[in-house]
C-alpha positions in Angstrom: 145.8 93.5 101.5 144.7 92.5 98.0 142.4 89.8 99.5 140.8 92.2 101.9 140.1 94.7 99.0 138.7 91.9 96.9 136.5 90.6 99.8 135.4 94.2 100.6 134.4 94.7 96.9 132.5 91.4 96.8 130.7 92.3 100.0 129.7 95.7 98.6 128.4 94.1 95.4 126.5 91.5 97.3 124.9 94.0 99.7 123.9 96.2 96.8 122.4 93.3 95.0 120.4 92.1 98.1 119.2 95.6 98.9 118.1 96.4 95.4 115.3 93.9 95.9 113.9 96.0 98.7 111.9 98.5 96.8 109.0 100.4 98.4 106.6 101.6 95.8 104.0 104.3 96.7 100.4 103.1 96.8 98.5 103.8 93.6 95.7 106.3 93.9 92.6 105.5 92.0 90.2 108.3 91.2 86.6 107.6 90.3 84.2 110.1 88.9 80.9 110.4 90.7 78.1 108.4 89.1 74.9 110.3 88.8 71.7 108.3 88.3 68.3 109.8 87.4 65.3 110.0 89.7 63.2 108.3 87.1 63.8 105.1 85.1 65.7 105.8 81.8 64.2 104.3 78.6 65.0 100.6 78.2 67.8 99.6 76.0 67.0 96.9 73.4 69.5 94.6 71.7 69.5 91.1 70.1 72.8 90.2 71.8 72.5 88.6 75.3 74.7 90.2 78.0 77.6 88.2 79.3 77.4 86.8 82.8 78.1 89.4 85.5 81.7 89.7 86.5 82.8 88.6 89.9 83.5 91.7 92.0 85.2 91.9 95.4 83.2 94.1 97.6 85.4 95.7 100.2 84.6 97.8 103.2 82.4 100.9 102.5 84.4 104.1 102.4 81.8 105.7 104.7 79.5 104.0 107.2 76.0 103.7 105.8 77.0 103.6 102.1 75.7 100.6 100.1 77.0 98.7 97.2 75.6 99.1 93.7 76.5 96.0 91.6 78.4 96.3 88.3 76.4 95.9 85.1 76.9 95.2 81.4 75.7 98.2 79.5 75.1 98.3 75.7 77.5 100.9 74.3 78.7 101.4 70.7 77.2 98.1 69.5 78.7 95.9 72.2 78.4 95.1 75.9 80.8 97.1 78.1 81.3 96.2 81.8 80.7 99.0 84.3 82.1 98.0 87.7 80.1 98.3 90.9 80.7 101.1 93.4 79.7 102.4 96.8 76.9 105.0 97.0 75.5 107.2 99.6 71.8 106.5 100.4 69.3 109.2 99.3 66.8 110.3 101.8 63.3 109.3 100.7 64.5 107.1 97.8 65.4 103.5 97.2 67.8 102.1 94.6 66.3 100.1 91.7 69.1 98.1 90.2 69.9 97.7 86.5 68.1 94.6 85.1 68.5 92.6 81.8 65.5 90.5 80.7 64.7 88.6 77.5 61.5 89.3 75.5 61.3 86.9 72.6 64.6 87.2 70.7 65.4 90.6 72.2 67.2 91.6 75.3 65.9 94.6 77.3 67.9 96.5 79.9 66.1 98.6 82.4 68.6 101.1 83.8 69.3 101.6 87.4 67.6 104.6 89.1 66.5 106.1 92.3 62.7 105.6 93.1 60.9 107.7 95.6 59.1 105.6 98.3 
């Protein structure tokens, strides 16, 4: 009788240990604020610090058919480059997207901000 109680206790502990590894965590929900871009090009940003190379982004399936991908970009904020990840955007009727663009002028780096341009 003692052996069966001991074996039963061991089985309960073993089953509890094995089943404790089976944890189902809820999916994390990520909320993103809507990004609003102007209809005209913003004034260029000028700095003497070159932007880092663009980060590699995994572009998944668009959330809605017809959306298009706007690439991430290094923006100059608070005296340093800050990465802003890419995102899906709905097209705008009568407009085309002009992407952000860094270019060097002498020893300076100029960033032309992304914006919607009427066509």
